[in-house]
RODO-2510 file (C-alpha; in nm, 4 decimals, decimal comma):
residues 284
     n   res          X          Y          Z
     1     m    -5,8505     5,2507    -6,2218
     2     l    -5,7884     4,9214    -6,3140
     3     a    -5,5720     4,8584    -6,6519
     4     i    -5,3769     4,6283    -6,8067
     5     r    -5,0721     4,7660    -6,9561
     6     e    -4,7715     4,5205    -6,8580
     7     i    -4,8215     4,1537    -6,8753
     8     l    -4,5370     3,9185    -6,7490
     9     f    -4,5134     3,5764    -6,9362
    10     p    -4,2798     3,3522    -6,7593
    11     t    -4,2106     3,0351    -6,9493
    12     d    -4,0016     2,6918    -6,9373
    13     l    -3,9779     2,7281    -7,3450
    14     s    -4,1597     2,3790    -7,3627
    15     p    -4,4117     2,3385    -7,6314
    16     q    -4,7013     2,3248    -7,3694
    17     s    -4,6319     2,7103    -7,3108
    18     e    -4,7304     2,7980    -7,6517
    19     r    -5,0999     2,8285    -7,5519
    20     a    -5,0154     3,0608    -7,2809
    21     l    -4,8144     3,2711    -7,5035
    22     e    -5,0796     3,3066    -7,7316
    23     a    -5,3060     3,4086    -7,5104
    24     a    -5,0592     3,6921    -7,3804
    25     r    -5,0382     3,8034    -7,7090
    26     l    -5,3959     3,8545    -7,7778
    27     l    -5,4403     4,0149    -7,4421
    28     a    -5,1724     4,2542    -7,5168
    29     e    -5,3335     4,3666    -7,8408
    30     s    -5,6728     4,4004    -7,6903
    31     f    -5,5430     4,6295    -7,3882
    32     r    -5,2401     4,7719    -7,5877
    33     a    -5,0008     4,6406    -7,3395
    34     s    -4,6600     4,5367    -7,3486
    35     i    -4,5093     4,1919    -7,2682
    36     t    -4,2213     4,0645    -7,0784
    37     l    -4,0848     3,7194    -7,1683
    38     c    -3,9004     3,5655    -6,8775
    39     h    -3,7056     3,2351    -6,8607
    40     v    -3,5258     3,1172    -6,5482
    41     i    -3,2465     2,8709    -6,5880
    42     q    -3,2477     2,6484    -6,2619
    43     v    -2,8813     2,6182    -6,1419
    44     p    -2,7332     2,4358    -5,8422
    45     d    -2,6601     2,6021    -5,5033
    46     h    -2,3059     2,7082    -5,5184
    47     r    -2,2785     2,6471    -5,1566
    48     f    -2,3230     2,3022    -5,1794
    49     a    -2,2089     2,2587    -5,5410
    50     h    -1,9445     2,4977    -5,6108
    51     w    -1,7826     2,2107    -5,8304
    52     a    -2,0589     2,2339    -6,0718
    53     f    -1,9807     2,6111    -6,1354
    54     a    -1,6564     2,5426    -6,1772
    55     q    -1,6963     2,2485    -6,4239
    56     d    -2,0036     2,3835    -6,6142
    57     h    -1,9748     2,7534    -6,6193
    58     e    -1,9603     2,7242    -6,9963
    59     i    -2,2676     2,5225    -7,0047
    60     w    -2,4939     2,7452    -6,8070
    61     e    -2,3413     3,0330    -7,0232
    62     r    -2,4545     2,8660    -7,3502
    63     a    -2,7845     2,7580    -7,2084
    64     e    -2,8415     3,1186    -7,1031
    65     r    -2,7591     3,2310    -7,4558
    66     q    -2,9772     2,9702    -7,6301
    67     a    -3,2724     3,0722    -7,3845
    68     r    -3,2462     3,4499    -7,4732
    69     e    -3,2136     3,3894    -7,8548
    70     c    -3,5218     3,1492    -7,8347
    71     l    -3,7059     3,4362    -7,6516
    72     e    -3,5987     3,6957    -7,8816
    73     r    -3,7429     3,4852    -8,1660
    74     k    -4,0786     3,4536    -8,0055
    75     a    -4,0967     3,8058    -7,8899
    76     e    -4,0200     3,9586    -8,2274
    77     a    -4,2977     3,7200    -8,3890
    78     l    -4,5755     3,8872    -8,1084
    79     e    -4,5650     4,2274    -8,2900
    80     v    -4,6423     4,3984    -7,9597
    81     p    -4,3950     4,5789    -7,7385
    82     h    -4,1946     4,3449    -7,5300
    83     r    -3,8634     4,2878    -7,3549
    84     v    -3,6635     3,9875    -7,2749
    85     v    -3,5385     3,8604    -6,9319
    86     v    -3,3335     3,5600    -6,8818
    87     e    -3,1925     3,4677    -6,5425
    88     r    -2,9961     3,2002    -6,3721
    89     r    -3,1079     3,0959    -6,0325
    90     v    -3,1118     2,8315    -5,7752
    91     s    -3,5368     2,8612    -5,7323
    92     i    -3,7337     2,9083    -6,0219
    93     h    -4,0349     3,0337    -5,8213
    94     r    -3,8648     3,2500    -5,5983
    95     a    -3,6768     3,4239    -5,9022
    96     l    -4,0258     3,4769    -6,0588
    97     i    -4,1785     3,6343    -5,7285
    98     e    -3,8995     3,8636    -5,6820
    99     l    -3,9032     3,9793    -6,0502
   100     i    -4,2886     4,0251    -6,0110
   101     r    -4,2427     4,2312    -5,6952
   102     a    -3,9891     4,4241    -5,8318
   103     t    -4,1884     4,5196    -6,1689
   104     q    -4,5469     4,5080    -6,0457
   105     p    -4,6977     4,3758    -6,3776
   106     d    -5,0754     4,4180    -6,4145
   107     l    -5,1150     4,0733    -6,5184
   108     i    -4,9003     3,7464    -6,5155
   109     v    -4,9693     3,4671    -6,8015
   110     m    -4,8508     3,1163    -6,7400
   111     a    -4,8992     2,7624    -6,8634
   112     t    -4,9685     2,5072    -6,5735
   113     h    -5,0030     2,1328    -6,5604
   114     g    -5,3141     1,9377    -6,4820
   115     r    -5,1563     1,6788    -6,2349
   116     e    -5,2525     1,4968    -5,9514
   117     g    -5,1055     1,2459    -5,7520
   118     l    -4,8026     1,2176    -5,4816
   119     s    -4,5793     1,4251    -5,6692
   120     h    -4,8062     1,7134    -5,7283
   121     l    -4,8907     1,7270    -5,3523
   122     l    -4,5311     1,7272    -5,2434
   123     l    -4,3672     1,9741    -5,5026
   124     g    -4,6482     2,1735    -5,6469
   125     s    -4,5808     2,3436    -5,9661
   126     v    -4,4019     2,6837    -6,0428
   127     t    -4,7302     2,8384    -6,1377
   128     e    -4,9380     2,7499    -5,8122
   129     k    -4,6355     2,8809    -5,6150
   130     v    -4,6455     3,2047    -5,8112
   131     v    -5,0562     3,2224    -5,7700
   132     q    -5,0053     3,1720    -5,4082
   133     h    -4,7251     3,4354    -5,3314
   134     a    -4,7031     3,6878    -5,6264
   135     f    -5,0485     3,8724    -5,5034
   136     r    -5,0858     3,9964    -5,8411
   137     p    -5,3280     3,8284    -6,1009
   138     v    -5,2488     3,5624    -6,2708
   139     l    -5,3944     3,3774    -6,5908
   140     c    -5,3296     3,0036    -6,6001
   141     v    -5,3509     2,8234    -6,9229
   142     r    -5,3460     2,4521    -6,8839
   143     e    -5,1759     2,2309    -7,1236
   144     g    -5,3755     1,9821    -7,3350
   145     e    -5,6855     2,2253    -7,3374
   146     n    -5,8171     2,3957    -7,6548
   147     g    -5,6675     2,7123    -7,5795
   148     p    -5,8091     3,0552    -7,4748
   149     t    -6,1007     3,1946    -7,6897
   150     l    -6,0502     3,5729    -7,7321
   151     p    -6,2282     3,7907    -7,7236
   152     c    -6,4251     3,5723    -7,4669
   153     r    -6,7915     3,5930    -7,4518
   154     r    -6,8667     3,3892    -7,1309
   155     i    -6,6729     3,4639    -6,8067
   156     l    -6,7362     3,2315    -6,4957
   157     v    -6,7201     3,4060    -6,1668
   158     p    -6,7347     3,1733    -5,8740
   159     t    -6,8016     3,3256    -5,5227
   160     d    -6,8303     3,2178    -5,1752
   161     l    -6,9703     3,5545    -5,0832
   162     s    -6,6575     3,6566    -4,8846
   163     l    -6,4481     3,9657    -4,9332
   164     a    -6,1594     3,7583    -5,0633
   165     s    -6,3752     3,6036    -5,3579
   166     r    -6,5206     3,9562    -5,4406
   167     l    -6,1568     4,0866    -5,4974
   168     a    -6,1335     3,8999    -5,8406
   169     f    -6,4613     4,1113    -5,9463
   170     p    -6,2785     4,4082    -6,0846
   171     m    -6,0688     4,2278    -6,3123
   172     a    -6,3760     4,0084    -6,4196
   173     a    -6,5672     4,3401    -6,4871
   174     l    -6,2715     4,4871    -6,6901
   175     l    -6,2732     4,1915    -6,9342
   176     a    -6,6197     4,1728    -6,9401
   177     r    -6,6588     4,5237    -7,0558
   178     t    -6,3591     4,5124    -7,3229
   179     f    -6,4893     4,2053    -7,4532
   180     g    -6,8630     4,2659    -7,4354
   181     a    -6,8951     3,9257    -7,2450
   182     e    -7,1613     3,7797    -7,0160
   183     i    -7,0845     3,7307    -6,6411
   184     i    -7,1995     3,3874    -6,5070
   185     g    -7,2052     3,4152    -6,1366
   186     v    -7,1585     3,0936    -5,9469
   187     h    -7,2327     3,0083    -5,5619
   188     v    -7,1655     2,6654    -5,4483
   189     a    -7,3151     2,5912    -5,1033
   190     a    -7,1946     2,2883    -4,9090
   191     s    -7,4415     2,0201    -4,8595
   192     p    -7,5726     2,0057    -4,5066
   193     t    -7,3907     1,7190    -4,4049
   194     l    -7,0357     1,8387    -4,5267
   195     a    -7,1222     2,1820    -4,3889
   196     t    -7,1709     2,0425    -4,0347
   197     l    -6,8767     1,8273    -4,0532
   198     t    -6,6395     2,0793    -4,1792
   199     g    -6,7880     2,3828    -3,9550
   200     a    -6,8774     2,5429    -4,3005
   201     a    -7,2339     2,5798    -4,2172
   202     p    -7,3391     2,9741    -4,2614
   203     r    -7,4151     3,1332    -3,9118
   204     g    -7,7057     3,3653    -3,9152
   205     r    -7,6948     3,4086    -4,2785
   206     e    -7,9981     3,3792    -4,5169
   207     p    -8,0089     3,0799    -4,7704
   208     v    -7,8635     3,2158    -5,1132
   209     n    -8,0950     3,1749    -5,4173
   210     e    -8,0264     3,2901    -5,7823
   211     s    -8,2112     3,6024    -5,7213
   212     s    -8,0006     3,7144    -5,4150
   213     l    -7,6870     3,6030    -5,5760
   214     w    -7,7865     3,8254    -5,8905
   215     e    -7,8303     4,1142    -5,6631
   216     f    -7,5084     4,0350    -5,5142
   217     f    -7,3477     4,0385    -5,8383
   218     r    -7,5081     4,3463    -5,9793
   219     t    -7,3378     4,5754    -5,7400
   220     d    -7,0019     4,5231    -5,9098
   221     f    -7,1157     4,4476    -6,2583
   222     p    -7,3886     4,7264    -6,2995
   223     d    -7,3573     4,7429    -6,6756
   224     v    -7,2865     4,3881    -6,7699
   225     p    -7,4981     4,1221    -6,8799
   226     i    -7,5433     3,8625    -6,5609
   227     t    -7,6834     3,5366    -6,4988
   228     a    -7,6692     3,3809    -6,1637
   229     q    -7,6590     3,0058    -6,0750
   230     v    -7,6439     2,8502    -5,7215
   231     h    -7,5481     2,4765    -5,6823
   232     t    -7,4683     2,2357    -5,3935
   233     g    -7,1832     1,9972    -5,3480
   234     p    -6,7810     2,0003    -5,3564
   235     a    -6,7139     2,3627    -5,4681
   236     w    -6,4166     2,2915    -5,7205
   237     d    -6,6210     1,9997    -5,8681
   238     r    -6,9504     2,2222    -5,9330
   239     i    -6,7494     2,5204    -6,0533
   240     v    -6,5587     2,2953    -6,3055
   241     h    -6,8815     2,1254    -6,4104
   242     t    -7,0600     2,4523    -6,4580
   243     a    -6,7752     2,6050    -6,6757
   244     r    -6,7976     2,2970    -6,9012
   245     v    -7,1848     2,2927    -6,9274
   246     e    -7,1968     2,6457    -6,9936
   247     k    -6,8966     2,6611    -7,2397
   248     a    -6,7294     2,9330    -7,0438
   249     d    -6,4190     3,0835    -7,2226
   250     l    -6,2506     3,1846    -6,8942
   251     v    -6,3037     3,1383    -6,5018
   252     v    -6,2148     3,4516    -6,2820
   253     m    -6,1802     3,3748    -5,9196
   254     g    -6,0094     3,4676    -5,6048
   255     t    -5,7400     3,3050    -5,4337
   256     r    -5,8965     3,2327    -5,1088
   257     g    -6,2403     3,2268    -4,9633
   258     h    -6,3685     3,0965    -4,6556
   259     d    -6,1220     2,8843    -4,4596
   260     s    -6,2558     2,5550    -4,3517
   261     l    -6,1407     2,1762    -4,2429
   262     a    -6,2298     2,0679    -4,5807
   263     d    -5,9924     2,3289    -4,7534
   264     r    -5,7084     2,2589    -4,5342
   265     v    -5,7398     1,8618    -4,5917
   266     l    -5,8310     1,8501    -4,9475
   267     g    -5,6531     2,1607    -5,0845
   268     s    -5,7883     2,4941    -5,1744
   269     t    -6,0958     2,5190    -5,4247
   270     t    -5,8911     2,7643    -5,6563
   271     e    -5,5930     2,5159    -5,7112
   272     r    -5,8323     2,2361    -5,7891
   273     v    -6,0192     2,4306    -6,0502
   274     v    -5,6890     2,5326    -6,2066
   275     r    -5,6006     2,1993    -6,2514
   276     h    -5,9272     2,0706    -6,4015
   277     a    -6,1325     2,3650    -6,5746
   278     p    -6,1782     2,3188    -6,9292
   279     c    -6,0819     2,6744    -6,9997
   280     p    -5,8069     2,9232    -6,8741
   281     v    -5,8399     3,0538    -6,5118
   282     l    -5,7494     3,3827    -6,3954
   283     v    -5,6733     3,3838    -6,0314
   284     a    -5,7013     3,7666    -5,9138
***
């Protein structure tokens, strides 16, 4: 049975991560879960920069000690069961993914940055790399937003009707039942022109309307209030717009749905929703 007992909170110790830590605390209180606070100090690769270790060994030890002390202070203030992990590694996201695979947390809570432009396309963010490779639910709390509203009352759940998108439903149902929330089910159909150009036009599938979408959701949310909405246009834009108009407290969605030329060229719908949504996004 799906449950949230162990929460992992990776942090860069920046002020922007405080909103994500508050979300982790509130979820831990609601589910009586424990939190692991983790910080990874990025160090040079000794294979190519052994001189850096020889000269700066004391610097790395001091940085690790200060990070551990900072996390211990934050952890004590949470007043929930916790532990602290500090590591020195060459790659931050690889260190986190290894920790996630070793500990299998029920939920990961991370701050993310709403960035665009060349730097984002080339480098990506640690949070997005964790979302792509961890294969665990990740709650992304973007800097600059008003912060998570818990208990959440309105949970937006997008779907392209694929099995991949449906994998997020159990987590959405757990949160909805725990907090007494309403589910806003959303399907975005590609416009006829875009669907033809990208090969996303459905084959042999009846057009989706709000009634059939409601029936689709009811199977997985039999005891939760549901409203269903169908929109047309770019999926990420319509999802973000609906979250804003409906004043959603949380978006819960899968990492991948139908693959198409548009996804490969423009980037995944999930990544864009994480960067632009007006509320936290849980990628399950």
